[in-house]
N, C-alpha and C positions, 0 to 999 in steps of 0.2 A: 667105478672107472677102471678100465683095462689099461695097463701100461707095461712098457719094456724099457730096459736101461742098457746103454752102451757106454763103455769107458775106454780110453786109450791114453797112453803116455809115450813120449818120445824124448830122446836126448836132444837138446837144443843144438849141440855141436854138429850132430848128424844132419839136421836141416840147414844149419848155417853153411855147411859144405855143399849140400844139394842145391840151394838157391843160387849158387854161383853158376849153375848150368841152366841156360835158357830153355833147354828141352824139358827139364824138370818143372820149371815155372809154368811153361805153356801147358803141360799135362796136368798139373795139380791145382792151379789157382784160377778161379773165374775172373772175368774182367772187372767187376765191381770190387771184389775182394782184393785183387791186385792193386787197384786204384787206392784203396784204403791203406794197404801195406806200403805202397810207394810214397803216399802222403806222409807216412811216419818214417821214411827212409829205410824201409824194409828191415825192421828189427828181427833178428833171428828168433827171439822168443815169441813174437807175434806170429811169424810165419809157421813156427812149430805148433803153436796152439791151434791155428787154422787147420793144419795138417791133421792133428789129433781129432779135431771135430769131425772131419770127414770119415775117419776110421771109426770113431764112436757112433756116428750116424749109421754106418753100415752094420755095426754090431747090434744097434737098437732095432733095426728093421729085420735083422736076421739073415741078410744076404751075403755079408762080407762085401769086399769090393768086387761086385759082379753085377752086370746089367746096367751100369751107368759109369760115366767118367767122373773122376775125382773133381774136376773143375766144375761139374754141374751141381756141386754142393758147396755153397759159399757161406762163410761166416762173416757177417757184417755187424755193425754196432749202431745202436740208437744214439740220440743226442746226449744221453747220460753215460754212454759207454757200455751198456748192457748188450751182450752178443745175442744174435739171432741167426737162424739159418734161412737161406734163400735157395730155391731149387730151380733148375732149368733142365731141358732135354729129357732124357730117360729117367733121371732122378725125380724130376717133377711128375712124370707119369706114374712112377712107382708110388710116390707120396699120395697123389690124388686117388689112385686105385685103393690104397691101403686105408684111406680115411683117417689117418693119424695126424696129430699135431705134435709139435716138438718144442722142447725147452732145452737150453744148453747152458752149461757153466764151464768156463775155462780158467786155468790158473797156470802159473809157472814159478819155478825157483830159478836160481842162476844156471842150473844145469838141465832141468827137466820141465817139459810142458805137459799138461794133462787136460783132457776135456771129458765131460760127462754129458751125454745126450739122453733125455727122457722122451720116449715116444708114448703118446697117450690118446685114448679115445674117450670122449665124454659120453 
């Protein structure tokens, strides 16, 4: 199996300040992701973890934040709370062309959120 890894961490306070700006929210979070966050009253640690997932994804595919919009990479959760990535727009095209699948793990402390994304081909 071929795989690549991306990781990112961010200070939660930085995202807590950023989500106060509607322009940041519209640029960074997809519709379904935003719905999940708002259903939980937009906790800063969850918003920060979602932000990290986008950065970690970009590192795993090797492009950096280039060729797609951040809001096109959404972190959603299954019924047990396990996170997974959903893609739209150019991010979806990039993923489909790459033939990669993805797994994600996110965590946070009181001050820092971190996400790890593994991109793999079977």
